N, C-alpha and C positions, 0 to 999 in steps of 0.2 A: 314271534308274538303270537304266529298263527298255532303253534303248538297249544297254547293256553285253551283256544277254541275247541282244537282235536279231542283234547285231555275232557273237555266239559261234556261236548257231544257224546264221547264215548260211554261215560257215564249215565248220560240220560238215554242214550240208545239201549244201552243195557237194562235199564230200568223198564222201558217200554217193552221189550222182549218179554221181560218175567212177566209183565202184566198181561201182555197178549197170549203167551203161552197159557198161564193161569187160566185166563178166559177161555181159552180153547179147549182145555182138559175139563173145565165144569160144563162146558155146552156139550161135550163128546158123554160125559157122564149122565148129564140130564137126558141126552136122546137115546142112551141104551136104557134108562130108568123107562122111558117111556113105550119104547119096545118090549118091555116085559123081560128082559134079558137078564141074565145073571150079572148082580153085580157086587163085588165085595163089600161088606158093612164100611171098611175104611175109606173107599172111595165114596159112599153114600154120605158120608160125616163131611166129606169136604162142602157139600152141598147146604149143609144146613149148619155149618160152624161159624158163628159170628166174629168169634176171636181171631178167624184169619183174615176175614174181610178187615177188621179194623188193624191188625198188625200190617197187613200190606198197604193199608192208607197210610200209616204212621210212618213206615218205611219210606214210603213214596214222598211226602212232605218235607222228611229230614234229607233224602238225599237231593230234592229239588235246589231246597234253600241253601244247604251246604255245599253243593257244586258251583250254586251262583256267587255264593260268598267267596269262595275259593278262585271263581274264574275273575270275578272284579278285582281282588287283591293281586292276583298273579299277572293280568294285564297291565295295570298299573305299574307293578315291578319291571315287568318286561320291557314295557315303553321307555321308562326311565334308564334303565340298563343299556339299551340300545343308543339312547340319546348320550350317556355317559362314555359310550365307547365310540361315539363317531361325530360328537361335536367337541372340538380341541380344547376350546376356553370354557370355564365356568360361566364367564360374563357374557357368553353368546347362547345360552340356553335361554328358554322362554321367561319371561320377567316373573311370572307367578311363581315358578320354581325357585328362582334366585332369592324373591322376597320372603318366601316360605321355609327356606331350606335352615336357617340358623334357629327359629322358633320351633320348626318341628324337631331338630336334633336335640334342643334342650328339652322337649317334652318326652322324647323317646328315652333319655337318659331316666326322667322321671318315671317312667311306666316300667323301665328295667330295676329301679330300686323298689318299685311299689309290688315285685314279686310276679309280673306277667310272665308265664312260664313259656309263650313264644319268643322271648328273648334271651332266654338262657344261654344262648350260645355267643351273645353279642357282649364284648366288654366295654367299660366306660374308656378305655384308652384307643379302643378302633373308632368309636364313635366320634370323639374329640380329634383324632387323626386326620378321619374324613372332613371333618368340620374345617380345619385349618387348611386342609389342601384345597378348601374351594374359596375361603376367605383371604388366601394369601396369593390366589391364582397361580397355584402351582401348576406345572404344565401338564402333570398327570393327575388331574385333581378325580377324588371319588365322592360320590353323593351317598350320604345315608339314606338309600333307596327305602328300606324298610320303615322309615318314619313316615312316609308319604301313604303306606298301605294302613295305618292305625286308624280304627273307628271305634268308639265306645259304646255305639249301638247297632242294632241288627240292620241290615242294608235295605230299608224302605227307601222308595225312590229320592227322597229328601236327602238321605245320607249317601246314596249313590251320586248324586248330582255334587255333594260338598265335596265328596274325594276327588272327583274329575276336575273341579273347580282347582281344587289345591295343586294340580299339575298341568294349570293353562288351557283345560278343555271346558270352557265355559258352557253352561246351561245343555249339557249332553243330554237332557230330556227331550228338549226341544229338537235338537238335532236326530235323537232316536226316530221320533214321530215322522220324519222325513226320508225316512229309508224304506224304500217301496216294498221290500221284503216283509217289512215288520207291519207297516201298512196293512196288507195282506192279511198276516195272520191276525191281527188285532178285528178286521172285518168278519172274519169267521166268529169271533167270539162275542162281537158288538156289531151289530147289525146296522145301527145308527150311528156310524162312524163317517162323519162328513165335515169338510173343512168349515162349512157354514156355521157350524156349532160353537166356534171360536175355541182359541186356543187353549184357555183354561179347564174348558169340558173335555176337550180331547185328551189333554195330558190326565185328567183323573180317569177318562174310561182307558187309555193305553196302560196304565200303570198300577190300576186298581188290584190285578192280578198278583203283582210283587208284594204289594202290602198285605193281602189276603194270606197269602202262602207266609209273610213273617208273622201274622197273628196265629196261624193255624200251627207253625212250628213252637210259636211260643207256648200254645197252650198243650201242645205235647210235651215239651221239654219241662213246664211246670206243673204236670199232672193236672190240669182245670177238670173238675169233674164231669163236664158235659162234652169233653173232648172225643169222647168214644160215642157220642152219640150224633155228634155234626161231621159225619164223615163225608167223603166225596167218593161219588161213582169211580169205577176204573175209568169208563168213557171219558169223563170229566177230567180224571187225572192226565189221561193221554192229549187230551188237547191243550193242557196246561204245559205239558213236555214241550209239544211244538211251539207253543208261545214263546217258552223260556230258551228255546233253540233259536228262534228268530230273533228274541231280544239280545242273546249275546252275539249272533253274527252282526247285527246292526252296530254293537258298542265296538266289535272288533274293526270293522270296516272304516268307524268315524277315527278309532285310535290310528289305525294304518294312515288313514289321509292326511290327518295331522303329523304323523311322522313323514311321510313322504314330503310334503310341502316343506318341511323345518330341513331336510336333507337337501332340497333342489334348492332352497334359500342359502342354505351354508356352502353350497357347491361341494358337496361330500365325495369322497372317492367312491362311495357306494353308489354314486349316480352316473348314468352313462346317457347321455343325450342322444337319440336318433333324430330328433328333428321334427319339421313338418312331414307330414305324410303326401307318398305321391298320390293316392286316392283313400277314400273311404267309402265301403258299401254297406247298407242296410245300417249304419250308424252302431257296426258291430265287427267290421273287419277292416282291419287297418294295413293298409300297404306303404313298407318303408324300406330302406335300406340297412344292413345291420353294421355297416361301417366297422367291420372286423370286430364286431363285439360278440361274443359267445351269447346264443340265445337257445333256451330251451322251453318245453311245454310246462306250465305252474309258474314260470317267473313272473314276478311283479312289475307291472307296467301301468305309468302314470301318464296322463295328458293333462296340460295346464294352458288355460287360455289368456288371452289379453288381460284380463282383469286379475290375473295370477291365482284364479280358482283351480283347485286341483281333482280329479277325478281319478280313481285308482281302482285298480281289480288284477285279474292275472290272464296270462294267457291260455286260452282253452286249447286252441290248437294252430299247428303252423303248417305253411304250405309255399313251396318254391316250384315254378312253372306247373301250378296244377297238380302238385304231386304233395301228399301229406308226409311230413317229415316230423321228428320229435326232438332235433337238433340243428342246430346251425353252428359251424366251427368259427372261432376268431380268426382262422387262418384264411378266411376268404370275406370279400366283399360282395354281397348278393343281395338283389331285391326279393322281398318275400310278403307274404300276407299272414297276419294272425287275427285269429278269431280271439275278442275279448269281452268278459263277462260285466263291461259297463258301456254307457252311452258314448260312443266316440264322434268326434267331429272332427271334419278337414281342417280346421282352421288353428286346432290345438298342437301345441309342439309336445312330443314323445320322450319319455325317458324310462329306462330299463332301469330298477332297483334292486340293487344285492340286499336280501334281507337276512 
């Protein structure tokens, strides 16, 4: 699942680098002109060429929206694929997935026969075979995963919420605004972003940028007359890039947390219990024994409290006897300290998760 985030971040960081480089080039040209140094006419043209600004703006909006849409579809696909691989029986999947699978599979057949190009590689037989494997409780069932990613409209926040509702992640918009990193990104864009405003207003403020990008993307795609006049500056586009990066990170951690919770509940072989910590320091360093389990920097680790609530993140660094290590072998049983990127409590039970 993490690969979906990395792919998104790569695209958006490449866009940011392009915009920042172009901004620097234009600033350098302007400086040369101010110093009255000789500047080739071709470079002078870059400063007064409105077509380039419009082109860069359109490119930025299309990349932002397209990358976000691609991420949402891919994270849902990846999540369901992992559940399919690691939950042995169809009837043990989350209820929302079970309840909607037959209906979505039937709709998928309809989309295929309606000529949706994205489904050209799927056959009727494949869809029916997978559906039968689920309703017959076959040992090796296969979900029609692609059916859960279909959306007939652009991904405004309402459409995003509906897609995640279909896989059992209810009210993901309300969960996103509780993620601290996302809150901070919103506060940079919306100065008056306070809990006292009420959830409805907070949701409107938090996701107005998604809906705006969708509208701008549609104006560009449909050739709306004033689309070239209502462009955003490079600085504003850069802030939107950071906003979408924090949004995607928030969605990922919510999906990961749900996945880890299900793996713990189902006692999956991908889960290795490390138990109650020996000690916790600064709510970020957990001292545990590895119990002959292989542990590495970057591993997924989770803490579950007495209410079965799960916090999840990764191991940032490892230490044995005050010495930094990258790796702890399964051939030994040793006490170690792990710095993690989430709030750690000494009362939680900790688990290492294979992803």
